[in-house]
C-alpha positions in Angstrom: 239.3 387.7 -50.3 241.2 384.6 -49.1 239.5 381.4 -48.1 240.0 380.6 -44.5 241.1 377.0 -43.7 242.9 375.6 -40.7 245.9 373.2 -40.7 246.4 371.1 -37.6 248.1 367.7 -37.5 246.2 365.4 -35.2 246.9 361.8 -34.0 245.5 359.1 -36.2 242.1 357.8 -35.0 241.4 354.1 -34.6 240.9 352.3 -37.9 237.2 352.1 -39.1 235.7 349.1 -40.7 237.3 348.4 -44.0 236.5 346.2 -47.0 237.5 345.7 -50.6 234.7 346.7 -52.9 233.6 343.7 -54.9 233.8 344.2 -58.6 236.3 347.1 -58.3 239.6 345.4 -58.1 242.3 347.6 -56.5 239.8 349.8 -54.7 239.0 350.1 -51.0 236.0 351.3 -49.0 235.8 352.9 -45.6 232.4 353.1 -44.1 231.5 355.4 -41.1 228.5 355.8 -38.9 227.8 359.5 -38.4 225.2 361.5 -36.5 224.5 365.1 -35.9 224.6 366.2 -32.2 223.2 369.6 -32.7 220.3 370.8 -35.0 221.0 370.8 -38.7 219.8 373.9 -40.6 219.1 373.3 -44.3 221.6 370.9 -45.9 219.1 370.4 -48.8 219.5 371.4 -52.4 217.8 374.7 -51.7 219.4 377.1 -49.2 217.8 376.9 -45.8 215.4 374.1 -46.7 215.5 370.6 -45.5 215.1 367.9 -48.2 212.4 365.4 -47.5 213.8 362.9 -50.0 217.6 363.3 -49.5 218.4 365.2 -46.3 222.1 364.6 -46.9 223.7 364.5 -50.3 227.0 362.9 -51.2 228.0 366.0 -53.3 227.6 368.2 -50.2 229.8 366.1 -48.0 232.4 365.7 -50.8 232.7 369.5 -50.9 233.0 369.7 -47.1 235.7 367.0 -47.1 237.6 368.8 -49.8 237.5 372.0 -47.7 238.9 370.3 -44.6 241.4 368.3 -46.7 242.9 371.7 -47.8 243.3 372.6 -44.1 245.4 369.6 -43.3 247.5 369.3 -46.5 250.8 370.9 -45.9 251.4 372.1 -49.4 254.7 373.8 -50.5 252.8 376.2 -52.7 249.3 376.9 -54.0 250.2 375.3 -57.3 251.2 372.0 -55.6 248.1 372.1 -53.5 245.9 372.6 -56.5 247.6 369.7 -58.4 247.1 367.4 -55.4 243.5 368.5 -55.0 242.8 367.9 -58.6 244.2 364.3 -58.4 242.3 363.4 -55.2 239.0 365.3 -55.5 238.8 366.1 -59.2 237.8 369.3 -61.0 234.7 370.0 -63.1 236.1 368.1 -66.1 238.5 365.8 -64.3 237.4 362.9 -62.1 239.2 362.5 -58.8 240.4 359.3 -57.1 237.9 359.6 -54.2 234.2 358.6 -54.4 231.7 359.6 -51.7 228.4 357.9 -51.1 225.7 358.5 -48.4 223.2 355.8 -47.4 221.0 354.6 -44.6 219.9 358.1 -43.8 217.6 358.6 -40.8 216.2 362.1 -40.2 213.4 363.7 -38.3 210.8 365.6 -40.3 212.1 369.1 -41.2 210.6 371.7 -38.8 209.1 375.1 -39.8 211.9 377.7 -39.0 209.5 380.3 -37.6 207.6 377.9 -35.4 210.7 376.3 -34.0 212.2 379.7 -33.3 209.1 380.8 -31.4 209.1 377.7 -29.2 212.7 377.2 -28.1 211.8 376.0 -24.7 212.5 372.5 -26.1 215.0 371.6 -28.8 216.2 368.2 -29.9 214.0 366.5 -27.3 215.7 368.5 -24.5 214.1 371.1 -22.2 216.2 374.3 -22.3 216.9 376.6 -19.4 216.0 380.3 -19.7 219.7 381.1 -20.3 220.0 378.3 -22.9 216.8 379.6 -24.7 218.3 383.1 -24.8 221.5 381.7 -26.4 219.6 379.5 -28.8 217.6 382.5 -30.0 220.8 384.4 -30.5 222.6 381.6 -32.4 219.5 380.8 -34.5 218.3 384.3 -35.2 218.2 383.8 -39.0 215.3 381.4 -38.4 213.0 384.1 -37.0 210.2 385.6 -39.0 211.3 388.7 -40.9 210.0 392.0 -39.7 209.2 393.6 -43.0 208.8 391.1 -45.8 205.2 390.2 -45.7 205.5 387.9 -48.8 208.1 385.7 -47.1 207.1 382.1 -46.3 208.6 379.9 -43.6 211.0 377.3 -44.6 211.0 373.7 -43.3 214.7 373.8 -42.7 215.6 372.4 -39.3 216.4 368.7 -38.7 216.6 368.0 -34.9 217.9 364.5 -35.5 220.0 363.1 -38.4 222.2 360.1 -38.8 223.7 358.4 -41.9 226.4 356.1 -43.2 229.2 357.5 -45.2 231.2 355.3 -47.6 234.4 356.6 -49.2 236.0 354.6 -52.0 239.5 355.1 -53.4 242.4 353.2 -55.0 244.4 351.0 -52.6 247.7 352.0 -54.2 249.3 355.3 -53.2 248.7 357.5 -50.2 245.1 358.4 -50.8 243.9 356.8 -47.5 245.9 359.2 -45.3 244.3 362.1 -47.1 240.8 360.7 -46.6 241.5 360.3 -42.9 242.8 363.8 -42.5 239.8 365.3 -44.2 237.4 363.2 -42.0 239.3 364.3 -38.8 238.9 368.0 -39.7 235.3 367.7 -40.8 234.0 365.7 -37.8 235.9 367.6 -35.1 235.8 371.2 -36.4 233.1 371.3 -39.1 229.6 370.2 -39.5 226.7 370.0 -42.0 224.2 372.5 -43.1 224.2 376.3 -42.3 225.7 378.1 -39.4 228.3 375.5 -38.6 230.7 378.1 -37.3 228.0 378.8 -34.7 227.9 375.1 -33.8 224.8 374.0 -35.8 225.1 370.6 -37.5 228.0 369.4 -35.4 228.9 365.7 -35.8 229.9 362.6 -33.9 231.7 359.6 -35.4 233.3 357.0 -33.2 236.4 356.7 -35.3 237.2 360.4 -35.2 235.8 361.7 -31.9 237.7 361.6 -28.6 237.2 358.6 -26.4 236.8 360.3 -23.0 236.7 363.8 -21.4 240.4 363.8 -20.7 241.1 363.2 -24.4 238.5 365.8 -25.4 240.2 368.5 -23.3 243.5 367.9 -25.1 242.4 366.2 -28.3 243.0 369.0 -30.9 246.1 370.4 -29.3 249.1 369.6 -31.4 252.2 371.2 -33.0 251.0 373.9 -35.3 252.4 374.9 -38.7 251.7 377.3 -41.5 251.8 376.3 -45.1 253.9 378.1 -47.6 253.5 380.8 -50.3 250.5 382.6 -48.9 248.0 379.7 -48.6 245.9 380.5 -45.6 245.9 379.6 -42.6 246.6 377.9 -39.4 244.6 377.1 -36.3 245.6 377.8 -32.8 244.6 375.2 -30.1 241.0 375.7 -29.2 239.8 376.9 -25.9 237.9 374.2 -24.0 235.7 374.5 -21.0 236.6 371.4 -18.9 233.0 370.6 -17.9 231.0 368.1 -19.9 227.2 367.8 -20.5 224.8 366.8 -23.1 225.9 368.0 -26.6 223.1 370.5 -26.9 224.1 372.1 -23.6 227.8 372.1 -24.5 226.9 373.8 -27.8 224.9 376.5 -26.1 227.6 377.0 -23.4 230.0 377.9 -26.2 227.5 380.2 -27.9 226.7 381.9 -24.6 230.2 383.4 -24.7 229.6 385.1 -28.0 226.1 386.3 -27.0 227.3 387.8 -23.7 230.3 389.4 -25.3 228.3 391.1 -28.1 225.2 391.8 -26.1 224.3 391.7 -22.3 226.2 392.0 -20.0 229.5 392.9 -21.9 228.1 394.6 -25.0 225.4 396.4 -23.1 223.8 396.5 -19.7 220.2 395.5 -19.8 218.3 397.8 -22.1 220.8 400.6 -22.0 222.7 401.9 -25.0 225.3 399.7 -26.6 228.8 399.8 -25.1 230.1 399.1 -28.6 231.3 402.1 -30.6 229.6 401.3 -33.9 226.2 402.9 -33.1 227.9 406.2 -32.1 230.1 406.0 -35.2 227.0 405.7 -37.4 225.2 408.5 -35.7 228.3 410.6 -35.8 228.5 410.2 -39.6 224.8 410.8 -40.4 224.1 413.4 -37.7 220.7 411.7 -37.4 218.8 410.2 -34.4 217.2 411.4 -31.2 219.1 414.2 -29.5 219.5 412.1 -26.4 221.5 409.6 -28.5 223.7 412.0 -30.4 226.2 412.4 -27.5 229.3 410.2 -28.2 229.4 408.0 -25.1 232.1 405.7 -26.6 234.3 408.5 -28.0 233.9 406.8 -31.3 235.8 408.1 -34.4 234.4 405.8 -37.1 235.3 402.6 -35.2 233.9 399.2 -36.1 235.8 396.6 -34.0 233.1 393.9 -34.4 234.0 393.6 -38.1 236.8 391.3 -36.9 234.2 388.8 -35.7 232.8 388.4 -39.2 230.8 390.4 -41.9 228.3 391.6 -42.9 226.9 393.2 -39.8 223.3 394.5 -40.2 222.7 397.5 -37.9 219.0 398.1 -37.0 218.2 401.2 -34.9 214.8 400.9 -33.2 213.0 404.1 -33.9 215.9 405.4 -36.0 215.3 403.7 -39.4 217.3 406.4 -41.1 220.5 405.1 -39.4 219.9 401.4 -40.5 222.9 400.2 -42.5 225.1 397.2 -43.4 228.8 396.9 -42.7 230.6 394.9 -45.4 234.1 394.2 -46.7 234.7 396.5 -49.6 234.2 394.7 -52.9 232.5 391.7 -51.2 229.4 390.9 -49.2 230.8 388.5 -46.7 233.8 387.8 -44.5 233.6 384.5 -42.7 234.0 384.7 -38.9 237.4 383.5 -37.7 235.8 382.0 -34.6 233.9 378.7 -34.3 231.7 377.9 -31.3 230.7 374.3 -31.0 230.3 371.1 -29.0 233.0 368.4 -29.3 231.4 365.1 -28.5 233.3 362.2 -26.9 232.8 358.6 -25.8 229.6 357.3 -27.2 228.5 360.8 -28.4 226.1 361.4 -25.5 228.4 363.8 -23.7 230.4 366.8 -25.1 232.5 369.8 -24.0 232.2 373.3 -25.3 235.0 374.6 -27.5 236.0 377.8 -29.2 238.3 377.7 -32.2 240.2 380.7 -33.4 241.0 380.5 -37.1 243.6 383.0 -38.4 243.5 385.1 -41.5 246.9 385.7 -42.9 245.6 388.9 -44.4 242.4 390.9 -43.8 240.4 393.1 -46.2 242.0 396.4 -46.9 238.8 398.4 -46.3 235.3 398.1 -44.9 232.3 399.9 -46.3 229.2 401.2 -44.4 226.2 401.0 -46.7 223.3 403.1 -45.6 220.0 404.1 -47.0 218.9 406.8 -49.4 219.1 409.5 -46.7 222.8 409.0 -46.4 225.0 411.5 -48.3 227.5 408.7 -49.2 228.7 405.3 -48.1 231.9 405.7 -46.1 234.9 403.5 -47.0 237.2 403.0 -44.1 240.7 401.6 -43.7 240.6 398.3 -41.9 243.6 399.0 -39.6 242.1 402.3 -38.2 238.4 401.5 -38.3 238.6 397.9 -37.0 241.8 397.7 -35.0 242.1 400.9 -33.1 243.8 400.6 -29.6 241.8 403.6 -28.4 238.6 401.6 -28.5 239.8 399.6 -25.6 240.3 402.6 -23.4 236.9 404.1 -22.6 235.1 403.2 -19.4 232.6 400.6 -20.5 234.4 399.3 -23.6 233.9 395.5 -24.1 237.6 395.5 -25.0 238.8 397.2 -21.9 241.4 395.1 -20.0 241.1 392.3 -22.5 243.3 393.6 -25.4 245.8 396.3 -25.9 245.6 396.5 -29.7 241.9 396.9 -30.1 241.2 393.4 -31.3 237.7 392.1 -30.7 238.8 388.5 -31.3 241.5 388.8 -28.7 239.1 390.4 -26.2 236.5 387.7 -26.8 238.9 384.9 -26.2 240.1 386.5 -23.0 236.5 386.9 -21.9 236.0 383.2 -22.5 239.0 382.5 -20.3 237.4 384.7 -17.6 234.4 382.3 -17.9 236.4 379.1 -17.4 237.6 378.2 -20.8 241.2 377.0 -20.9 
């Protein structure tokens, strides 16, 4: 499975404070003040846990910068990209030119995941509306107490406030600085720190790389796009931006609300009615199990799983129908990163932000998906991606979430068109 990275050339930001490191002739340092504008999940040495001693680690940020550098480096081939990456960032046995150091870390005490999830009326010092609480619960659902594992313990994994200084050191000679700036642009604007950054958690603000005003924020990431050669993925289309600003937390949840409504109420289902998506009918059709009232095929599903395009795995839990519980995964793997990023883009002094939705593009998708059921299942069906995930017929039935929003059965295309219906441009 290919790694998904965007490539977008952006205008150079204003120069940060610069100094020559004493005692290291021929080296230069750039120092940046960075702060999180949405809650940070995890980011410690143990997955999902906050680190009381070192909430942010230089090695973690180095890996994130390496990832976003790949997105911006217009390599002629994978071989040339790897050689440049080795030179700049190093490999296990080869030191790179770029050093990353984190200091002056200020962080709130990590919060208990379960307690925070159960009290989402306030988050990050802000009182949330009922609609914002619903979206926060949807986006942060991995933080909730598990239903079945009685031996599980809550993790202290959420930082509501985090700021730090980041110093990057590299040789003065050569073109290393432009690569450092490109990596920082990508990370600050499109990435984040910790878990669930594609859902807007751990989004960042840095004065040197964030837009200066709302007008710039609305057009900031839009630039001429290009693809790199020889199969290296991918490129990024201009993001959709909702041209109304607010506090970063509200902007983040406004972006996440589009995903929640599209997958759940009111597009994915109406109130407590059966899902408008075809996956539940497809699963019942295969197993032949479930209440008789739910065995009628309302969506005319024929082993259709369009939501796979929004990221995998998908865990299907049927209330009162445990025999139908299953996971949908890419064949031969356990995960396919979502091509969509929902986040807040801060501007000015970082106290205001706009909601944005970015659509990353896979050059190639998995060949097949696999539905993995329980012991009652006769087998685990393996389905062709093109017919199971991208079936134009899924957009035709009456209450289909794709109806009128895509002609080719694409859940991604339909979601982006739904966002446009809700004021994103």
